[in-house]
C-alpha positions, -999 to +999 in steps of 0.1 A: +188+399-603+184+434-591+163+442-622+155+429-657+185+423-679+188+446-709+198+432-743+179+445-774+148+466-768+124+473-797+096+496-787+074+525-796+083+557-778+069+584-755+081+618-767+089+646-742+106+673-764+114+696-735+149+707-726+164+711-691+140+687-674+153+685-638+148+658-612+123+679-593+101+678-624+106+641-628+097+634-592+087+663-569+105+664-535+073+658-515+072+622-528+107+613-516+098+599-482+098+562-492+130+543-492+119+513-513+120+517-551+083+508-555+054+531-562+073+561-576+060+556-611+025+568-599+041+602-593+064+604-623+061+640-637+034+645-611+029+682-614+029+681-652+006+650-652-021+660-627-041+690-616-039+698-578-072+679-573-055+647-587-073+647-621-052+640-651-041+669-674-053+658-708-026+677-727+004+659-710+019+631-730+017+604-703-020+609-703-023+606-741-032+570-751-017+577-785+018+573-771+031+543-753+062+522-750+093+514-729+114+542-744+112+578-733+126+603-758+136+635-741+150+669-749+185+680-742+199+681-706+176+656-691+179+648-654+196+680-643+192+695-608+195+676-575+211+641-573+180+622-561+180+586-571+142+586-569+140+603-603+155+572-619+133+549-597+102+567-609+111+563-645+119+526-640+088+520-619+066+536-646+078+511-671+105+528-691+137+509-697+155+534-719+157+572-721+171+587-753+184+623-752+212+644-767+226+651-732+221+638-697+231+651-663+260+629-651+245+620-617+211+611-633+229+590-659+248+571-632+216+566-611+198+552-642+225+528-651+226+515-614+190+504-616+186+490-651+176+521-672+198+526-703+204+563-710+213+566-747+230+598-758+225+606-795+234+636-816+209+665-816+203+658-853+194+622-847+172+631-817+153+655-839+147+628-865+133+605-838+110+632-826+098+640-861+092+603-869+071+599-837+051+631-845+044+617-880+035+582-866+031+576-829+036+538-834+071+544-847+095+519-832+131+524-822+155+495-816+181+499-789+208+473-792+230+472-761+255+445-773+262+465-805+258+499-787+235+511-815+201+528-817+181+525-849+150+544-861+133+514-877+111+534-901+141+548-920+168+523-910+190+552-898+211+544-868+237+559-844+262+543-821+263+553-784+289+550-757+286+532-724+311+522-697+321+486-701+314+477-665+279+493-666+272+476-699+281+442-684+258+448-654+229+458-677+233+428-698+232+406-667+206+425-647+232+432-620+235+461-596+269+467-579+261+441-552+250+415-577+282+420-596+303+413-565+282+383-556+288+369-592+325+370-583+320+351-550+340+320-560+369+340-574+369+361-542+370+330-521+398+315-541+418+347-538+411+349-501+427+314-497+459+327-511+460+355-485+459+332-455 
């Protein structure tokens, strides 16, 4: 598998209630030299997370032990800016498996789906409810059900459906990237090839 398969994720959340977070803020350009997907999590939100001397900024959410989990809850227009894949790599490498927002930049959304991160688009009203629930209780859990395409705020039982491309959904459920998907069809491809000879 290219990455962990995604089915139903129940987790506490890390809130980032900022709008228009671009890919340079997610992973600054100076950290894009590597070509492997490893190690980028150390520099996720680097300039917001650390001072220039490398010491953590205490007021940034990733440095606050009160918040943890595999779900990042972000403000509107998350992942805008340049089309760097490294932004999705950094989020995955840090340990997030889902990002919830009311709007994602298209390229970031595609890059996330390609490596096993589920970007869930909810209404602004539901997003606000999630933020308020986390503010009230940082241990608040959200359930993201990919087979049913539903996200639920467990403390209230409120839920919303979300949309996802069928091909990408299948890949996430199986932990496939595009190459893995083709390899899963190897026998069918071989059989088809025999009919072309």
